[in-house]
C-alpha positions in Angstrom: 96.2 69.9 97.6 96.3 66.3 96.4 96.8 66.3 92.7 94.5 63.6 91.1 93.2 62.6 87.7 90.8 65.1 86.4 92.6 68.3 87.5 93.3 70.8 84.7 96.8 72.4 84.2 97.4 75.5 82.1 100.9 75.4 80.5 102.2 78.5 78.7 104.9 78.4 76.0 103.6 74.9 75.2 104.6 74.7 71.5 108.3 73.9 72.0 111.1 73.1 74.3 110.5 73.0 78.0 106.8 73.7 77.6 106.3 70.4 75.7 108.1 68.5 78.4 106.0 70.1 81.1 102.9 69.0 79.2 104.3 65.4 78.9 105.1 65.2 82.6 101.7 66.4 83.6 99.8 64.2 81.2 101.8 61.2 82.5 100.2 62.0 85.9 96.7 61.9 84.2 96.2 65.7 84.6 94.2 67.3 81.8 95.9 70.1 79.9 95.3 73.5 78.5 98.1 74.4 76.1 98.8 78.0 75.0 101.5 79.6 72.8 101.5 81.5 69.6 102.0 78.5 67.3 98.9 76.4 67.1 100.0 73.6 64.8 102.7 72.0 67.1 100.3 72.2 70.1 97.6 70.3 68.2 100.2 67.6 67.2 101.3 67.4 70.9 97.7 67.3 72.1 96.9 64.3 69.8 100.0 62.4 71.1 99.2 63.0 74.7 95.6 62.1 74.4 96.5 58.8 72.7 99.3 58.0 75.2 97.6 59.0 78.4 93.9 59.4 77.8 93.9 62.9 79.2 91.8 65.8 77.8 93.8 68.5 76.1 92.4 71.9 75.1 94.6 74.1 72.7 94.2 77.8 73.2 96.6 79.8 70.9 97.6 83.2 72.3 100.3 85.8 72.0 101.1 86.5 75.6 103.5 89.3 74.6 100.4 91.3 73.5 98.9 93.7 76.1 95.6 92.4 77.5 96.3 88.8 76.3 96.2 87.3 79.8 92.7 88.5 80.5 91.6 87.5 77.0 92.9 84.0 77.7 91.1 83.8 81.0 87.8 84.8 79.5 88.2 82.2 76.7 88.8 79.4 79.2 85.9 80.6 81.4 83.6 80.4 78.3 84.8 76.8 77.9 84.1 76.0 81.5 87.8 75.5 82.2 89.2 76.6 85.5 92.7 75.2 86.0 94.0 74.3 89.4 97.6 74.2 88.2 99.4 77.0 86.3 102.8 76.6 84.7 104.1 80.0 83.6 106.8 78.8 81.2 106.5 81.2 78.2 109.5 83.5 77.9 111.8 85.3 75.5 115.3 86.6 75.7 117.4 89.3 74.1 121.1 89.7 74.1 123.7 92.3 73.1 124.6 95.8 74.1 121.5 97.2 75.9 121.6 100.7 74.3 121.6 99.1 70.8 118.7 96.8 71.3 115.4 97.2 69.4 112.9 98.9 71.7 109.9 96.9 70.4 111.7 93.6 71.0 112.6 94.8 74.5 109.0 95.6 75.1 107.8 92.2 74.0 110.4 90.5 76.2 109.2 92.4 79.2 105.6 91.9 78.4 106.1 88.2 78.1 108.6 87.5 80.9 107.2 89.9 83.5 103.8 91.4 82.7 101.8 88.5 81.4 103.4 86.1 83.9 102.3 88.5 86.7 98.8 88.9 85.3 98.3 85.1 84.8 99.6 84.4 88.3 97.1 86.9 89.8 94.2 86.0 87.6 94.4 82.2 88.2 96.0 82.5 91.7 93.0 84.5 92.8 90.6 81.8 91.7 92.7 79.0 93.2 92.8 80.9 96.5 89.0 81.3 96.5 88.6 77.5 96.0 91.2 76.8 98.6 93.6 74.8 96.4 96.0 75.2 93.6 99.6 75.0 92.4 101.6 77.6 90.4 105.0 77.0 88.8 107.0 80.0 87.6 109.9 79.5 85.3 112.8 81.8 86.1 116.5 81.1 85.2 120.0 80.8 86.6 120.2 84.4 85.3 118.1 85.4 88.3 121.0 85.0 90.7 123.3 87.7 89.4 123.3 90.8 87.1 123.9 89.6 83.5 125.6 92.2 81.3 124.8 91.7 77.6 121.6 89.9 78.6 120.7 92.6 81.2 117.0 92.8 80.6 116.5 89.0 80.5 118.5 88.6 83.8 116.6 91.4 85.5 113.2 89.9 84.4 114.1 86.5 85.8 115.3 88.0 89.0 111.8 89.6 89.3 110.2 86.2 88.7 112.3 84.6 91.4 111.5 87.3 93.9 107.8 87.3 93.0 107.5 83.5 93.3 109.3 83.2 96.6 107.2 86.0 98.1 103.9 84.4 96.9 105.1 81.0 98.2 104.6 82.6 101.7 101.8 84.9 100.9 99.4 82.4 99.3 100.2 79.5 101.6 98.8 77.1 102.6 96.0 76.9 100.0 98.0 77.8 96.9 101.5 76.4 96.4 104.0 78.6 94.5 107.3 77.2 93.2 110.0 78.9 91.1 112.1 76.7 88.7 115.5 78.2 87.9 117.0 76.2 85.0 120.3 76.8 83.3 121.1 76.1 79.7 119.0 73.4 78.0 118.8 71.9 74.5 115.7 73.8 73.5 116.8 76.4 70.9 116.1 79.2 73.3 119.6 80.6 73.2 119.6 80.7 69.4 116.3 82.5 69.4 117.7 85.1 71.8 121.0 85.4 69.8 122.8 84.3 72.9 126.2 82.6 72.7 126.9 81.0 76.1 130.5 80.8 77.4 132.2 77.4 77.6 131.7 77.1 81.3 127.9 77.5 80.9 127.8 75.0 78.0 129.2 72.4 80.3 126.1 72.6 82.4 123.5 72.0 79.6 120.6 69.7 80.8 117.9 67.8 79.0 114.6 69.7 79.1 112.7 66.5 80.1 114.8 66.2 83.2 114.4 69.8 84.0 110.6 69.6 83.7 110.5 66.6 85.9 112.5 68.4 88.6 110.2 71.4 88.4 106.9 69.3 88.6 108.3 67.3 91.5 109.3 70.4 93.4 105.9 72.0 92.7 103.9 69.1 94.1 106.3 68.7 97.1 105.7 72.3 98.1 109.2 73.7 97.6 109.6 77.5 97.2 112.3 77.2 94.5 114.6 74.7 92.8 117.7 74.7 90.7 118.1 71.6 88.5 121.6 70.2 88.1 124.4 69.9 90.7 126.7 72.3 89.0 123.9 74.9 88.6 122.9 74.5 92.2 126.5 75.0 93.3 126.7 78.1 91.1 123.5 79.5 92.6 124.8 78.9 96.1 128.2 80.4 95.4 126.6 83.6 94.2 125.8 84.4 97.8 129.5 84.8 98.7 130.4 87.4 96.1 129.2 91.0 95.6 126.8 91.7 92.8 129.4 93.9 91.2 131.9 91.1 91.2 129.3 88.7 89.8 128.4 91.2 87.0 132.1 91.5 86.0 132.5 87.7 86.0 129.4 87.3 83.7 130.6 90.1 81.4 134.1 88.6 81.0 132.6 85.2 80.4 130.2 86.5 77.7 133.0 88.2 75.9 135.3 85.2 75.9 
């Protein structure tokens, strides 16, 4: 698929952090945008800026994707507006940290609904339509946490491992008409860690990247047809090195680092 001016891209989690940077990167390519997240006001502000800067059309569609059934509701809303995106960026996500058995069950459910269920549903709903048209691109945002078990962020790490496995499988299954790429970022200056009450170890803090650079890596990888990509040399090295240790060893290393 040759991405040209006039295509529409749906970006989830578009009210903050990496989602904003995805929207900026796509608008700079003259791609029209559908922005969705729970918070409507920051998306409207972003929409006005992108329209003024790039002349792209921007449609704001507030939605709580952690609510059951929200993916289908969003699809129906867009269909009513005549919007059928050929690009999907599943960026919305949430984290939770601490001892697993002490975590709030409702918060756990929302994390899984957002990180796993809605991502899967959106990928199927819009991927199905892309496949029928014979063109499309899907970017799934996973994490460096996908490469090893992550004690004290166990559910988040497991969810991102699912995203990585799903995306790399669909990269083969939906080819050549629909390109699927998984982006696996490490720590970024987005406020995500604070929201998840996660306090990264010193080694992880040394790898922090700017979200604009991460978004650019992800969009470039998507349009060049890569199955997955890890932004940052240190992160890429860490992902590669995880292949040479047992998952038990990796889990113990992560656990010790989280307690340091």
